[in-house]
N, C-alpha and C positions, 0 to 999 in steps of 0.2 A: 674681202668680197669684191673689190674692182678686178682683180684679176682672175677670179673665179667665174665672173661673169664675161670675160673675154675681153676686158680693157687692157690696152697695151700699156705696160708700167716699164721702168728702166729696168735693166736687166740687175742692177746692183739692189735694187728695192725688192726683187723677187728672192734674192739670197737672204734676206732677211725675215721671209715668211715663215722659217721655220722658228723665228724667235717668238713668235706671237703665242705659242702655248707656254713657253718658259716665262714671259712677262705677265702674263694675264693669271696662269694658275700657280705656277712655281713661285713668282714674284707676288703680284696683286692680292689674289684669294689667299695664298698663305700667310702674308704678313699682316693682312686685314683681320682674318680669323684670329690671328696669334693677339694682336692689339685688343680685340674686341674680347676674347676669353681671359687677359691679364686684367681688363678693365672690369668687366660685368660681373664673372664669377667671385671672385672676393665680395663684391658688392651685395652680392645675393646672401651673403652670410654677415655682413657689416663688420669684416676683417680687413686687415691690411695683405698685400703680395705679401707672399713668402719672402722673395728677394728680389729688389727692383734692379740690382746690378746684374744678376743671372739673366733677368729677362732682356737687359740691354745686352748682354753677350749672345743670348739667342738671335736676336734680331741681326747683330753684325756677322753673326756666323751665316744666316740666310742670305745676307746680302753677299756676303765673301762668296758663297757657293754660285751666286746668281751672277757674279763677276766672273768666276771661273768658267762658268757655264756659256758665257756670251763670248768669252775668247775660244773657247773650244768650239763653239759653232761657227763664228767666223772665220777662224783659221785652220779649221778641221784638225785641232790638235787634240788627238788621243791620249795624250800624255796628262792632260788636266782631269781625266774621269775619276782618279782617287781624290783628287782635291774637292772635287764638286761633291761626292760622294760622302765623305768624311764631314765637310763642314756641314752639308745640308741636314744629315742625320743627325749630327752632334747637336744642332740648333732644334731642331724637331724634339731630340730626347730631353734637352733642357726645358723646352716648353711643355712636355708632358710631365716631365717630373715635377716642376711648380703647381700646374693645374692639378694633378692627381694629389699632390699633398694638399692644394686649397681643398679638394673633394672630401677630404678625410673628414672636414668640419662639416657636419650634416646640417642643413637648413631648417629652419624652424616649421617652416611650411613647403609644399610642393615639392618634395625630394626627388620626384620621378622625374624632373628636368635634367638631373646630374647623370642617369642612365643615356640620355641622348647625347649629352657632350662627353660621355665616357665613349660611345660608340664612335662620335664625331674623332676624338683621339687616335682609336684604334685605326680608323679608315686612313686618316692621314700618313701615320707610320706606315702602313702596310703599303699604300700605293706609291709613296715616295721610295720605299726598298724594292719594290717591283720595278719602278721606273727605272732607278738610278743602277740597279744591277743588271738591267738589259734581260731579264729573265721574263718572259711572257709577252705578250700581243699588246705592244703598249699604244697602238693607234685603232685598236677596236673602238668600239663605240659604248661598249658597256666600260671599259677601262677609262674613257673619257667621263662616264656616267660617274664611276667611282671617285674619280677625281673632285666632281660637282658634289658628289653625295656627304663629302666631310663639312663644306659650309653649309649646307641643307641641314644636317644634323645639329651643329651649332646654332642654326635660325631655330630649329624645332624645341631645343632646349631652352633658349631665351624666350620664345613666343610660349612655351607651356606657363612659363613662371609669369610672364606679364601680361599676354593678349586678353585672356577673359576679364580681367580685372580694367583693361583699357576698354574694352566693348561694353562692360555692363556691370562690373564689380561682382563678378560670379566666379566660383570656382570650375575648373577644367573637369570634364569628364574622365574619372580616373581607368575606368574599365576601359574603355575606348584607346587610351594612351597607352596602357600596359599592350593591348592587344596592337597596336601600332608598333612598340619595341619588338615584340616577337616578330612580326612581319619584317620589320627591316633588318632584324638580324639573320632571317633567313635569305633576305635579299642581298646581305652582304657577303655570306657565305658562298652562295651560289654565284656571284659576282666575281669574287676573287678565285675561286675555281676554274670559272669560264677563262678569265683573263691568262692563268698559267697553264690552261691544258685547252688541246682542240676534241677531246673526246665530249660527245653528247653537247657540243657548242650551241646548237639550235634549241635543246631543250633547256640548258642553262640559261640561255639568253631570255626565253619566254620566261622561266620561274623569277629571274632576277626582275623582270620589268613589271609582272603581274604582282608581285608580292611588294615591290615599290609602290605601285598604284595604289594596292589595298592600305598600305601603311599611310601613305598621305593621305587617302581618304578617311582612314580611322583617325588621324591625328588632327585633320581640319574640323571633324566631328568634336574631337576633344576639346578643342579650343574655341569652337563656335565661329569658325572662319566664314561660313556663310549664313550665319544667324542660328534661329533655333532657340531664341528666346525673347521674351517681350521686352523691347527696349522705347516703347511709347514714354514711359514715365521720365527715362533718362533724357530723351530727345524734348520734352516738355521742359524739364528744369535746367538744362544746362543752356549756355549761350556765350556770345562773344568768342573769348579765347579757347574756352573749354569746347563749346561746339565745332569752333574748326578744328581743332586737334581730333576730336572724335570722328568728324568726317574725313579727315584725312586718313585716319587710320583705317576705317571700315573700307574706302574704297581702294586703298592699296592693297589690303589684305585680300579682298575678294579678286581684284585682276591679278595679283602674284600666284595665288594659289591656282587660277583658273589656266595661266600661263604653264605652272606645274604640271598639271593634270594634262594638257596638250602635248606637253613635251615627252611627257612618259608614253601617253597613247602612240605618238609618231615613231618611238623606240619600237614599240610593239608592231607596228606595222613594217618597220625596217628589218624587224626578225622574220616576219610572218609572209608579207607581201614580196618582198624582194629588197635587197641592198643596195637601194637607190641613195643617191648622195643627197636628195631632195630631204629626204627624211633624217640622215646623218646629220645634216648643217642645221635643220630647224629643231630638232631634238635638244642639241647643244645650246644653240642661242634661246631658244624657249627656255630652258632651265636657268642659265647662266644670266641673261639679261632679263626675261619677263620675270622668273622668281627671285633669284638672289638679287640682283640689280634694284629691283622695286622693292624689296625688302631692307635693302640697306638704307635706300631712300627714305623709306618711314623710320627706321630707328636711328639713323645719325642724327636728324634734330633732336631727339629725345636723348641722346645720350652726350651731344656735343655741350650744351650749357655748362656741366659742372667741370668740363676739361678746360674751356676757354673763359669761364667766369662770367659769361653775358647770358641774359635771356633771348631767346628765340621767339617773336611774335607770329604764331601762326595764323593770323587773320590776314598776314601780309603774304602768305603764300598762294600761289596760283598752279594751274594744272598744266602749265606750259610744258615741264620735263617729262610729265607722266604721259601726255599727248604724244609728245616729239618720240618715245620709246615705242609708244604702240604703234605710230606710225613708219618706226624703223623696221619693226618686226613684221607688220603687214606687207612693206614693200619688198622684204627680204624673203617673205611666203610666195608672193607673186614673182618675181625674179628666179628664184629657185625652181618653181613649177616651169615656168617660161622657157627659162635659158639654158637651164643645167640638166635638161633631159635628152636622150637620143632623137626625141621628135624634132628639137630645133634643128640639128643637122640634115634631116630629111626632107624639110621644107622647101619650096622652091627658091631659087634664088633671090628674086625679086622680093618676095615674102619674108625670107631669112635675112635679107639686107635691110629690109624696114624694121625688124625686130632687133638687130644690132644697134640701131640707134637707140632703142629703149634702155640698152645695158648702161647707157649714163645716167638713165633716171633710176634704175634699180639699183647702182652703184651707189646712190645717195644714203643707202639703209646705213651703212657702217657711220657717215660724217653726220646723220640724224642722231646718234648715239654720243658721238662728241658733242653737239649742239645741245643735246638734253643735260649732260654734265655739267656743260657750262653754264645753261640757265639755271640747272638747281644751286650749282655754288652762288652765281650772282643773286639770285634768290634769298638764298640763306644770309648771305652778308649784308644785302638791304634790309632785310628783316631785322638782324642785329643790329646794324647801324642806326636804323629809325629807332628803335628802343633807346640805344644810347644818347640819342638826341633829345627824347621827350625827357629823358632822366636829368639832363644838362638843362632844359628848360624849366624843370620843377625846382632845380637849385636855384637857379636865376630867379625866378619867380618869388622863392622863399627870402631872397636877400631885399 
């Protein structure tokens, strides 16, 4: 973000810019979704993971591919292309095999979530093959959106299973979910065709984003993301820890889906109005940070307790991480519109120089994300620590 907005950074740092996608998408998102899949999907069925050892092998292969890719990017060594391809695809195939083997056991309720997860797996393997084979236009916005689509679909699979019960002990709307699946399938097909072909690129781009918007709208309706049910009785009965968790869920879900809609709308503008960088940049970060990031921030405290063997106290949570993320995205929007446009260079020298001073303010956008992540980790650690102390106090009082 700093270099995009015109701040001078060291030359060696600019060389690492190409590693951003590798670390965020190939690394963080892929490993995170694999970990979530290994943990959540068997739990939906009350069964054990098929092979823990193979799961570890898949992680090792993905990490090895990242190391090969890092060396290849830094040294511009084309000889490692095969090593990256083989290790990455092998790791993903193992992940797909384990998850599909687990999916063969049908859940007792809400089995429709499996179809979103299956589409997630198809998207993951397809975008990696296209990316690593060098076949296709891997810097296009649709290609990046397809990369982001695989975590979005995993989130949809988990939310279809869990979110309605979190919000009001209700069942999701099955018809809306099926319509969402049909729409997202059309979206995926048009996206893959668009990435590997230049024919009808504008039409395919519009079809991709319109069907994606429709799918998200239908899914949000299916899981009651923006309400649509009477929760007054629930709010009257719950209090304390349950009410804190409920309020956290409601606010994160509404804001995250709002950012997802904004991101898709900006992508449509990118296709129809003009391929301006501002639309490209804000589409990616609205979806990646606004939707995926906030949803992870919601579900992580719910998934972490059985892993670490501790209880997280939601009454100790605050809205600082959420506010920092929102501030970051707002600053990024303003910075992109003011400084990343041709208008900036056409202004007078004095006015242009004055605006350049603001680049240091707009460049805070990325650092606010770092601050939000740090505040979130500290908040979670503090809530777990306070619970531990309270339990120790009870033991001491009993003696």
